[in-house]
VMD Tcl script that draws the C-alpha trace (Angstrom):
set ca {
  {-2.77 51.09 -66.66}
  {-0.06 48.58 -66.18}
  {-0.97 45.30 -68.10}
  {1.19 43.21 -65.96}
  {-0.83 44.25 -62.94}
  {-3.96 43.65 -64.80}
  {-3.07 40.02 -65.74}
  {-1.55 39.16 -62.46}
  {2.09 38.60 -63.48}
  {3.02 40.98 -60.20}
  {1.12 38.63 -58.15}
  {2.40 35.24 -59.61}
  {3.85 32.52 -57.56}
  {4.57 28.79 -57.82}
  {1.38 26.64 -57.68}
  {2.64 23.14 -58.17}
  {5.19 21.20 -60.34}
  {4.11 18.32 -62.58}
  {6.69 15.50 -63.07}
  {5.94 12.80 -65.55}
  {7.26 9.52 -64.03}
  {7.31 5.74 -64.89}
  {6.44 4.27 -61.61}
  {4.13 6.49 -59.68}
  {4.01 4.41 -56.59}
  {7.71 4.19 -56.28}
  {8.38 7.99 -56.74}
  {5.54 8.95 -54.28}
  {6.80 6.48 -51.56}
  {10.55 7.92 -52.10}
  {9.35 11.61 -51.77}
  {7.21 10.78 -48.90}
  {9.65 8.44 -47.01}
  {13.03 10.27 -47.90}
  {11.91 13.83 -48.23}
  {9.21 14.05 -45.65}
  {6.52 15.10 -48.22}
  {2.80 13.72 -47.86}
  {0.67 12.18 -50.64}
  {-2.35 14.34 -49.85}
  {-4.41 13.79 -53.22}
  {-4.90 11.36 -56.02}
  {-6.56 11.25 -59.26}
  {-7.40 8.72 -62.26}
  {-7.99 10.34 -65.52}
  {-10.44 8.96 -68.02}
  {-7.64 7.30 -70.10}
  {-6.30 5.52 -67.11}
  {-3.51 7.77 -66.37}
  {-2.90 7.90 -62.58}
  {-1.65 11.06 -60.62}
  {-0.62 11.73 -56.84}
  {-0.17 15.09 -55.30}
  {2.59 15.08 -52.84}
  {3.83 18.01 -50.65}
  {4.37 19.82 -47.37}
  {4.26 23.55 -46.46}
  {4.32 25.44 -49.73}
  {5.90 22.67 -51.74}
  {3.45 20.71 -54.28}
  {4.45 18.14 -56.71}
  {2.11 16.35 -58.87}
  {3.31 12.95 -60.21}
  {1.76 11.48 -63.35}
  {2.14 8.02 -64.91}
  {0.54 7.15 -68.08}
  {-1.11 4.14 -69.09}
  {-1.82 4.71 -72.81}
  {1.21 4.89 -75.03}
  {0.11 8.06 -76.61}
  {-0.57 9.85 -73.30}
  {1.70 13.10 -72.98}
  {3.51 11.49 -70.11}
  {4.34 8.35 -72.00}
  {5.57 10.39 -74.83}
  {7.49 12.45 -72.49}
  {9.31 9.60 -70.69}
  {10.12 7.82 -73.73}
  {12.04 10.92 -75.04}
  {13.38 12.33 -71.68}
  {12.81 9.71 -68.94}
  {11.24 10.98 -65.84}
  {11.30 14.80 -65.31}
  {9.78 18.05 -65.04}
  {6.88 18.64 -67.51}
  {4.99 21.71 -66.01}
  {5.96 24.49 -63.60}
  {2.37 25.73 -62.80}
  {2.15 29.26 -61.94}
  {-0.65 30.74 -59.54}
  {-2.26 33.96 -60.84}
  {-5.37 36.01 -59.95}
  {-6.90 35.69 -63.34}
  {-5.79 32.69 -65.44}
  {-7.85 33.82 -68.54}
  {-6.50 37.37 -68.50}
  {-2.88 36.12 -67.96}
  {-3.14 33.38 -70.77}
  {-4.63 36.04 -73.11}
  {-1.79 38.55 -72.38}
  {0.94 35.87 -72.57}
  {-0.24 34.82 -75.94}
  {-0.49 38.55 -77.20}
  {3.10 38.88 -76.13}
  {4.38 35.92 -78.09}
  {3.72 32.79 -75.87}
  {2.71 29.67 -77.71}
  {-0.65 28.42 -76.35}
  {-1.00 24.81 -75.23}
  {-4.54 24.76 -73.52}
  {-7.10 27.48 -73.61}
  {-8.63 28.66 -70.24}
  {-11.08 25.79 -68.69}
  {-12.77 25.50 -65.27}
  {-13.14 22.27 -63.31}
  {-13.89 22.00 -59.62}
  {-13.57 25.55 -59.11}
  {-10.05 25.83 -60.54}
  {-9.39 27.66 -63.88}
  {-6.32 26.62 -65.74}
  {-4.64 27.49 -69.11}
  {-1.23 26.57 -70.44}
  {1.62 27.99 -72.65}
  {4.91 26.42 -73.59}
  {8.17 27.68 -71.62}
  {11.25 25.90 -73.02}
  {11.93 22.51 -74.49}
  {9.11 20.41 -73.65}
  {8.27 21.98 -70.29}
  {4.97 24.33 -70.06}
  {3.53 26.78 -67.81}
  {0.11 26.18 -66.57}
  {-1.55 29.29 -65.13}
  {-3.97 28.42 -62.35}
  {-6.53 30.43 -60.64}
  {-8.88 29.24 -57.76}
  {-12.30 30.84 -57.62}
  {-13.44 32.46 -54.44}
  {-13.83 29.90 -51.61}
  {-11.74 27.19 -53.12}
  {-9.01 25.64 -50.85}
  {-5.59 26.86 -52.09}
  {-4.30 23.09 -52.62}
  {-7.19 22.00 -54.57}
  {-6.29 20.40 -57.99}
  {-8.89 19.84 -60.76}
  {-9.84 16.13 -60.88}
  {-8.12 15.25 -57.46}
  {-9.69 13.78 -54.42}
  {-8.14 13.59 -50.93}
  {-5.73 10.80 -50.46}
  {-6.57 8.03 -47.91}
  {-3.88 6.36 -45.89}
  {-1.92 6.31 -42.69}
  {-0.14 9.14 -40.73}
  {1.85 11.41 -42.81}
  {5.86 11.16 -42.50}
  {7.71 13.31 -40.11}
  {8.90 16.71 -41.80}
  {12.48 17.29 -42.83}
  {12.04 21.01 -42.67}
  {11.66 21.62 -46.38}
  {9.39 24.67 -46.84}
  {9.07 25.80 -50.50}
  {10.78 25.56 -53.90}
  {13.33 28.30 -54.09}
  {14.41 27.87 -57.73}
  {14.72 25.70 -60.60}
  {17.97 25.02 -62.72}
  {17.20 24.94 -66.37}
  {19.75 23.37 -69.15}
  {19.44 24.92 -72.51}
  {20.80 24.05 -75.87}
  {23.66 26.34 -77.20}
  {22.36 29.53 -78.41}
  {19.11 29.30 -76.51}
  {19.81 31.29 -73.40}
  {19.18 34.76 -74.65}
  {16.12 34.00 -76.57}
  {14.63 32.25 -73.23}
  {15.63 35.00 -71.15}
  {13.96 37.50 -73.46}
  {10.86 35.34 -73.39}
  {10.55 35.40 -69.65}
  {11.25 39.32 -69.75}
  {8.67 40.08 -72.61}
  {6.06 37.60 -71.94}
  {5.91 37.12 -68.13}
  {7.62 40.40 -66.85}
  {10.46 38.53 -65.23}
  {13.75 40.44 -64.92}
  {17.35 39.33 -64.85}
  {18.86 39.21 -61.45}
  {22.28 37.51 -61.83}
  {24.73 36.81 -64.71}
  {27.71 34.54 -64.63}
  {30.08 32.90 -66.83}
  {31.72 29.92 -65.25}
  {34.83 28.47 -66.46}
  {36.13 25.02 -64.97}
  {39.31 23.80 -66.69}
  {38.57 23.52 -70.31}
  {34.81 23.65 -69.95}
  {32.62 26.73 -69.73}
  {28.86 27.68 -69.26}
  {26.84 30.82 -69.26}
  {24.23 31.35 -66.60}
  {21.47 33.92 -66.34}
  {18.92 34.08 -63.34}
  {15.43 35.35 -64.07}
  {12.80 36.27 -61.48}
  {9.25 37.44 -61.47}
  {8.55 40.90 -59.97}
  {7.72 39.64 -56.50}
  {10.68 37.43 -56.32}
  {8.45 34.15 -55.79}
  {9.41 32.41 -58.99}
  {13.27 31.98 -59.75}
  {14.90 30.09 -62.79}
  {18.63 29.59 -63.27}
  {19.13 29.29 -66.92}
  {22.42 27.74 -68.19}
  {23.69 27.00 -71.76}
  {27.21 25.40 -72.55}
  {29.84 27.38 -74.18}
  {30.45 25.51 -77.49}
  {33.94 27.03 -77.88}
  {34.95 24.89 -74.82}
  {35.03 21.18 -74.20}
  {31.88 19.38 -73.52}
  {30.76 19.27 -70.05}
  {27.84 18.50 -67.72}
  {25.36 20.75 -69.46}
  {26.07 18.97 -72.75}
  {25.65 15.79 -70.90}
  {22.24 16.80 -69.78}
  {21.11 18.02 -73.16}
  {22.35 14.78 -74.86}
  {20.83 12.34 -72.13}
  {17.67 14.20 -71.48}
  {16.95 14.82 -75.23}
  {17.05 18.70 -75.21}
  {16.39 21.50 -72.79}
  {14.89 20.79 -69.36}
  {14.83 21.03 -65.69}
  {18.11 19.82 -64.16}
  {17.10 20.27 -60.62}
  {14.68 21.70 -58.19}
  {15.92 23.56 -54.94}
  {13.92 23.12 -51.91}
  {14.45 25.81 -49.23}
  {14.88 25.10 -45.45}
  {15.38 27.30 -42.44}
  {18.14 24.84 -40.97}
  {19.92 23.03 -43.76}
  {21.98 20.90 -41.05}
  {18.77 19.60 -39.66}
  {17.26 18.81 -42.97}
  {20.17 17.17 -44.60}
  {20.48 15.20 -41.32}
  {17.01 14.07 -41.36}
  {17.09 13.17 -45.11}
  {20.32 11.35 -44.73}
  {18.89 8.98 -42.05}
  {16.05 8.37 -44.47}
  {18.46 7.07 -47.54}
  {18.89 10.30 -49.46}
  {22.47 10.35 -50.82}
  {24.00 13.79 -51.23}
  {27.08 14.78 -53.39}
  {30.42 14.81 -51.18}
  {32.75 17.90 -51.03}
  {36.50 17.54 -50.77}
  {37.98 18.46 -47.27}
  {40.17 21.19 -48.88}
  {36.78 23.18 -49.63}
  {36.35 23.48 -45.82}
  {40.01 24.24 -45.07}
  {39.88 27.07 -47.50}
  {36.25 28.38 -46.50}
  {37.49 30.43 -43.66}
  {39.65 32.34 -46.04}
  {36.62 33.10 -48.22}
  {33.70 33.73 -45.94}
  {33.17 34.86 -42.24}
  {30.43 32.27 -41.67}
  {27.22 34.02 -39.83}
  {25.56 30.53 -39.22}
  {26.85 27.13 -38.99}
  {30.52 26.50 -38.40}
  {32.88 25.20 -40.96}
  {33.20 21.93 -39.26}
  {29.53 21.52 -38.91}
  {29.11 22.16 -42.67}
  {31.96 19.73 -43.39}
  {29.93 17.03 -41.40}
  {27.05 17.25 -43.84}
  {29.09 18.21 -47.08}
  {27.10 21.62 -47.34}
  {28.52 24.37 -49.43}
  {28.56 28.09 -48.32}
  {28.52 31.26 -50.30}
  {27.52 34.89 -50.13}
  {26.15 37.72 -52.21}
  {25.69 41.36 -51.55}
  {22.64 40.77 -49.12}
  {23.91 37.85 -47.08}
  {24.88 34.07 -47.03}
  {23.60 30.98 -48.37}
  {24.09 27.08 -47.78}
  {23.53 24.52 -50.39}
  {23.83 20.84 -50.94}
  {22.84 18.65 -53.95}
  {21.32 15.26 -53.97}
  {23.13 12.35 -55.81}
  {21.06 11.80 -58.96}
  {19.03 8.41 -59.03}
  {17.70 9.03 -62.33}
  {18.90 6.20 -64.76}
  {20.03 9.01 -67.24}
  {21.43 11.14 -64.15}
  {19.30 14.10 -65.64}
  {17.34 15.11 -62.61}
  {18.28 15.67 -58.94}
  {17.40 17.97 -56.01}
  {19.00 20.75 -54.01}
  {18.51 22.00 -50.30}
  {19.21 25.55 -49.63}
  {19.22 27.82 -46.70}
  {19.34 31.63 -47.10}
  {20.80 33.60 -44.33}
  {19.95 36.86 -46.27}
  {21.21 36.09 -49.61}
  {18.81 36.85 -52.28}
  {20.68 35.56 -55.53}
  {23.57 33.15 -55.82}
  {27.26 33.39 -54.97}
  {29.83 32.55 -57.90}
  {31.62 30.11 -55.73}
  {28.89 27.67 -55.32}
  {28.07 27.66 -58.95}
  {31.52 26.58 -59.85}
  {31.62 23.98 -56.88}
  {28.33 22.50 -58.03}
  {29.73 22.21 -61.63}
  {32.75 20.56 -60.32}
  {30.61 18.18 -58.02}
  {28.23 17.05 -60.67}
  {30.94 16.80 -63.30}
  {32.73 14.21 -60.97}
  {29.41 12.45 -60.44}
  {28.88 11.99 -64.04}
  {32.26 10.79 -64.62}
  {31.98 8.43 -61.71}
}
mol new
graphics top color blue
foreach p $ca { graphics top sphere $p radius 0.5 }
foreach p [lrange $ca 0 end-1] q [lrange $ca 1 end] { graphics top cylinder $p $q radius 0.2 }
display resetview
């Protein structure tokens, strides 16, 4: 009998993402006001740490601010600044999935425990990021989080069209790419779906995309090529203090509408040179959105074997410039086009130099 099917790795999906923050109220307000997410639940732990769950559609982010200096969120933010600490994965049986992951070599963080009808258990992933395995018992609402209560407040903000988390981009230290890919393949039954070496001038990086069997969890794993000049991946590792999530990509069905809505609410996006759009027609026959329309909103376009995709990246407001967001629309594309990876690298490089 297939072990991955027994443990639920085949049926895994993103449950929520925990970010450790230094100012909970400010970050929750930013995500609600600018990104159209809603604060739908809050929690106060016994040690005084405060959390807020923000989301819309299938996006769920949990923000946690520490009070005590020895709280994991305080330790994390001192080392890394604000960032992703946990990519929580929903599974049918958290206890069985945890046991199987540990048997396959995952490092345990928290043994299975049940609270408020939600069973959780955690293993380490990469750097200081963990995976909490989440199972809700029969009859428990799909958005319930242990220890949280419904938020009280006014009407939720108008949506911006963001639907779900498409993927995470993860920066790894030199030499870590293969071991991390092998961890996901061996422990969680992920598979490699895309491999790319990007060379930009005197800099280079290696990238592999891993995805779970059902295609609902995708990570782009990146390491710098130390034989070349230091670049943005080296910048992230130095400023973040090790491996971590560089950005979270939110999927939309209409990137022009979403970017327009977010811009009016104050989100600042990276810009793209006009030459990119003048050359776009030579590279792509656009199936959706004209080149002029994409240029108006600085949206990148690319394609893979299955279709096209459209992407844009926010300008980082992180003091260390080590975390930002992406908005992506897929018109059939299931992976990533190589043209946009290079364009992103160049855009982020220019942002860091600026």
